N, C-alpha and C positions, 0 to 999 in steps of 0.2 A: 214805157221804156223797154218793153219786151223785145224789141227788135235790135237793141243796141249791140248785144253780144250773143250770137247764136250759140247753142250748145248741142253737141251730139251726145248720145248715151255714153260714149267713151270719156267725155270731158265734163259731163254734167255734175254739178255740185249738189250734195245733200247734207242736211243738218239734222242732228238729233235735236229734240226740243230744247234741251238745256244749252246746247251749243249755239242755237240761234239767239237765245236770251243773252248769252255771253257776247255774241256779235253785236247785239243792240247796245250792250254795256260799253263795248269798245267805241261805238259811235258817240255815245254820251261822253266818253272820256276825251275824244278828239275835238268834240264841240266845246268842251270846257277849256281845253288848252288854247283853242283858237280865240276865245273871248277873254282870255286871261290878261293879255298885255295892255289893252286900251285903258282900263280903269287903274292901272298901276304905273303909268308913265311918270306921274308926279312923285310917287313913292320911290321909283328908281332914282330920280334926281336927288332925293334926300339921302338915300342909302349909299349911293356911289359918288355923290358930289359931282353931278353932271348938269349940263344945260338941258332944257327940254328937247330940242332937236336931237341932241346926242342920245338921250334916253329913247327916243323914237326909233333909233337904229335897231333896237331889240326886235321890233316887229319885222323889220326887213330881214334881219339875220334868220329869224324863224322861218320865213318863207324862202330864203335861199336854201336852207336845209330841206324844206319841203320839196323844193324843185329838184334837188339832188336825190331825194329819197324816192321820188316817183319812178325813176328809171330802174334802179335795182329791184323795186317792188314789182314792177311789170315783168322784168326778166326772171325774177324769182318764181312768179306764177307760171311761167312757161316751162320751168325746169324742176320745180320742187312742189311738194304737197302744199296746198294752201295753208294748212294749219302751221306749217313750219314758218312760212312768210309772216303770218300774223304774230306768232310767238316771238320771233326775232325782232320785229318792229316794236312790239310792246316792251321788250327788254331794253331796247335802245332808248325809248322814252323814259323808262324807269331810271336808267343811268343819268340821262340828261336832267331829269327833274330833281333827283337827289343832289346832283352837282349844283344846280341853280339854288337849291335851298341852303346848301352848306357854305358857299363861297361868299366872300366880301370883296372879291376882285372883279371889276367890271369885265376885264378880258376873259377870265374863266367863266363868268356868268354868261357872256355871249357864246363861248364855246359850248356850254351846257344847253343854251337855247338852240344852238345849231343841231345838237343831238336830238332834242325834242322835235325839231322840225323834220329831221331825217325820218324819224319814226312816223310822224304824221303823214308825210308824203307817201311812204310805203303803205300805210293803212288806208289812206284816202283812195288810192287806186285799187288796192287789194280788196277792201270790203265791197266796193261797188262792182268790181269785176266778178267776184265770187257770187254775190247775190244775183247778178245778171246771168250767171251760168246755171242757176237752179232750174228746176222743171218749170215749164211755161205756166202750168196751173199754180196759181198763188204767187207767181214771181212779182207781180206788181205790188201785192200786199207786202211781201218781204222787203222790197225796195223802199216802199213808203214808210213802213214801220221803222226800218233801220235808220233812214235819213231823218225821220222825226226825232230819233234819239239824239242826233247831232244838235238839233235845235234845243232839245231839253237841256243838254249839257251846257250849251252856250247861254241859256237862261240862268241855270243854277249857279255857275261859277261866279258871276258878278255879285250875286246875292250872298254867296259864301264869303267873298271879299269884304262885303259890308259887315257881316257877322263877326269875322275875326279881326277886322280893321285893316285898312290897306298897308300900313307900315309893318304888319306882321305877315306879309306875303310869303316869306320862306315856308311858313306852315302850309300854305296852299300848294306850293311846289312839292313839298315833302308828301302831302296827301296824294297828289297825282302820281308820284313815284310808287307809293305803296299800292295804289289801285291798279296801276299798269302791271306791276309785278304779280298781283293776284290774278288779273285777267289773263296773263300769259300762261297760266296753268290750266285754263278752262277750254282749250281749243281742240281737245281730243275727239270731240264729236263732230268735227268738220271733215267731211269726206270731199276733198277737192284735188283730183289728180292734176298733174301738170297740163297746161293748156297747149295742145298741139295744133299745128296749122290745120285748118278745115277746108273742105272743098270750096265753100262759098268765098272764104277769104282768099284762096288761091285764084279763084276766078276774078275776084275784084282787083287782084294785083295787076291784071292786064288792063285795068281802066285807070291806072294811076295818073295819067296825063289829064284825064277828065276830072278826077277827084281833086287834083292839086289846088286849083283856084278856090274850090269850095272849102277845102281844109284850111287854106291860108286865111280866107275871109273869117271863118269861125275862130281860128286861133287868135286873130287880132281882136275880134269881138269879145272873146272870153278873157283875154288879157285885160282889156278895159273893164269888163264886168267885175273881175276879181279886184281890180284897183278900186272900184267903187265900194265894194263890200268891205274889203280890209281897211281901206282908207277911212270909211265911216266908223267901223267898229273900233279901229285903233285910235282915232282922234276925237270922237264926239265927246268923251268924258273930259278930255283935256280942254277942248273948246269951252265946255260948260264951266269948268273950273276957272278958266280965264275970264268968263263973263260974270264971275262972282258966286257961282254955285259951289256947294261943298263937294268933296270927293264922293261922298255917299250918294248925292243926287246923280253924279256922273255914272256911278255903278248901277243905280236903279234905271236910269235912262238906257244904259247899255243892255241891261236885262230886258227892258221894254223893246229895244231894237230886235233882239234875238227872239223874244216872244212873238213879235210881229212876223218874223221870218218863219218860225215854227207853225204859226196859225196859217200863214199864207201858203205854205207848202202843203198843209193839210187840205186847203181849199183848192189846190191846183187841179186835182182830178175832176171834181164837179165842174170847175170853170172850163176845163179843156173840152168837156162834152158840149158846152154852150158856145165857146169861142175857140178859134184855132190857136195853135202854138205860136204862130207868127204874130197874131194880134196881142196875145198875152205878153210877148217879149217887147214888141215895139211900143205898145201902150204903157207898159210898165216903165220903160225908160223915159218916155215923155212925161209921165206923172212924177218920176223921180227927180227930174230937173226942176219942176215946180216946187216940190217939197224941199229940195235943197236950198232953193232961193228963199223959201219961207224960213228956213233954219238960220238965215242971217239975222233974224230978229231975236233978241234976247228973250222976249216973252214967248215966242213960238218954238224956239229950238228944243226945249225938253219934250214937246209933243210931236214935233216934226220927225225926229229920229225914229221913234217906234213906228210911226206911219211909214217911214222910208223902208224899214225892215219888212213890213207887210207888202209893200209895193214891189220890192226887189225879189220877194220869195219865189215867184214863179219863173223868173227869168232863167235861172240856172237849169232846172230840169226841162223846161219847155224849149230852151235853146238846144239841149241835147236831143230832144225828140225831133226838132226841126232838122238837125244835122242827120240823124238816123233815118229820117224819111228821104233826105236827098241822097244819102249814101247807105242804102240798106246793107246790113250785115257787116259793116266795116268796123270791126272791133279795134283794129290797130289805129284807125282814125280817132276813135274816142280816147285811146291811150295817149296819142300824141296831143290831143286837146288838153287832157289833164296835166300832161307834162309841161306844156308851154304856158298854160294859164297861171302857173306859179310865178311867172315873170311879173304878172300884175300884183301878186302879193308882195313882191320886193319893190317894184316900181311905184305902186300907188302910195304906200306909206313913205317911201323915199322922197317922192316929189312933194308930198305934203310936209315932210320935215324941212325941205328946202324953202317951201313957201312960208311956213310958220317962222323959220329963221329970218326971212326977209321982211315979212309983213305982219307977223303976229298971228295968234290963234283965230282971229276973226275971219281969216281967209279960208278956213277949213271948208265950210259948206259951199263956197263959191268954186273951190277947186274940184270938189266932188261933182258939182253940177256940170263942170266942163268935161270931166270924165264921162258922165252920163250922156252928154250931147255927142261926144265923139263915138261912144258906143252905139248910140241910136243910128248914127250914120253907117257904122260898120255893119250892124245887123240888117239895116234897111237895104244895103247893097246886096245882101244874100237873096233878095227877092228875084234877082235876075236868073237864078239857077233853076234847073229842072232836075227831077229825080233821076239817078243813075240806076237803071234796072239791070239786075244780074240775071242772065238767061240760064 
């Protein structure tokens, strides 16, 4: 991922050791918030007296907020110190999490979830952009360690839900708020000047007509990929509960899904040296279709979803590497990808809510398999492109 966002000495980011530890902690936090909603949908129905499809709208609202949060996060990095952007985003998450813990109104709960999503979106683009602007030496290590923190948080949160019991979920939201507030005070060691336009970025602006079809193709592919990931994470626990398993089993399987994701991303580097980014993406989606079909079986579903996480793990980073090889030094393109992929976070769970409302929870893995099939077609269509070389 070294070539995703080039940095000149004037815009290069540096971290004091403790500041990088704090950044990893922020990754853990946003991983935890992203895995929070799926295991709690049934609990939402009890607390707020809702139908299951209505409760599923919380996940869509979260990603609506994330989509809106990406743009101000991106603009903030261009005009403000990076530590300011991180601190403001964490405070927004803290406000939203405390609100979600305190309210018994579904409307105010969704507003609070929207705030959490806004902070997530700003942090999602902010953290990866800042790490990609660090010195080339050790950059890959910092990116991999930081994103591994996301997977760790996504594993821990469902287990905490089991520990405190799902019906006590306001305690989890309150804990997230306190942690976000604490982390907001630890960004002083992040040296990240505003990101100014760079020579290579200016040169590539003259190649927009050539870049446009590549960018559109990858935008569509990433919308579908995020629909797969968020749809599976958000609805697997509910499907298992509908099949007769307990909520605790759903939480453990969700943790298994994110464990597979964390392990798979750890293996991404070694696999990349043996296989190409294209093979990892396309083969991953093909296997994902097979595993989703297997999840239609009640006996196989608890094992299929952790395997799905392992299979999906390499698609996100390897797809970004594929794009960065086609459009070298195109940092704005990566930002647009992150912005538009949030549509998948809204559309994926939204489509699944409609399908569950019409056909029941048994349709969940089949719908995810359809997403994966469409995504395979989208990514495969990118094979027609050649790299844009900037002179």
